C-alpha positions in Angstrom: 56.3 7.9 22.2 54.2 6.2 19.6 51.5 5.4 22.1 51.4 9.0 23.2 50.8 10.3 19.6 48.1 7.7 19.1 46.4 8.8 22.3 46.6 12.5 21.3 45.3 11.7 17.9 42.4 9.8 19.3 41.5 12.7 21.6 41.7 15.2 18.7 39.4 13.0 16.5 36.9 12.6 19.4 36.8 16.3 19.9 36.1 16.9 16.2 33.4 14.3 16.1 31.8 15.8 19.3 31.8 19.3 17.7 30.2 18.1 14.5 27.6 16.1 16.4 26.7 19.1 18.5 26.3 21.3 15.4 24.1 18.7 13.7 21.9 18.3 16.8 21.5 22.0 17.3 20.6 22.5 13.6 17.7 20.0 13.9 16.2 21.8 16.8 15.0 25.0 15.1 12.6 27.2 17.0 8.9 27.0 16.0 8.9 30.7 15.0 11.7 30.1 12.4 9.9 27.1 11.0 6.6 29.1 10.6 8.4 31.9 8.8 10.0 29.5 6.3 6.6 27.9 5.3 5.4 28.7 1.9 2.1 30.5 1.7 1.0 28.3 -1.2 2.6 26.4 -4.0 0.2 27.5 -6.8 -1.9 24.4 -7.0 -3.7 24.6 -3.7 -0.9 22.8 -1.9 0.7 24.2 1.3 3.8 23.5 3.2 3.5 21.0 6.1 2.5 22.6 9.4 5.2 22.9 11.9 4.5 20.7 14.9 7.3 21.2 17.4 5.6 19.1 20.0 5.1 16.1 17.7 7.7 13.4 17.0 9.2 12.6 13.6 7.0 9.6 13.0 3.8 11.7 13.4 5.2 14.5 11.1 6.2 11.9 8.5 2.7 10.4 8.5 1.2 13.9 8.2 3.4 14.6 5.2 2.5 11.3 3.6 -1.2 12.0 4.1 -0.9 15.4 2.6 1.0 14.1 -0.5 -1.6 11.3 -0.9 -4.4 13.8 -0.7 -2.7 16.1 -3.3 -2.2 13.1 -5.6 -5.8 12.1 -5.3 -7.0 15.6 -6.1 -4.7 15.7 -9.2 -6.0 12.4 -10.4 -9.6 13.5 -10.0 -8.9 16.7 -11.9 -7.2 14.8 -14.7 -9.9 12.2 -14.9 -12.5 15.0 -15.2 -10.4 16.7 -17.9 -10.3 13.5 -19.9 -14.1 13.0 -19.9 -15.8 13.9 -23.2 -18.1 17.0 -23.1 -21.2 14.8 -23.3 -20.3 13.0 -20.1 -19.8 16.1 -18.0 
């Protein structure tokens, strides 16, 4: 009897884990149209949301985001360095 309850409990837990995993996987596969609608048109400082690339893999998307952030930081640093220059140097 104890073994039967253990087996039933194991099946119930596996079913719950399977349902949760299915929901998580389906949530990560959003259609491209939904991703494009969620993109921000602009963030106020010339920055834009990363482009949706449904055909690319996660590594490529990660590298694109890193490059965009690096470019934005470089632009900000250039602006700040120009703002700190005295008027005679401009």
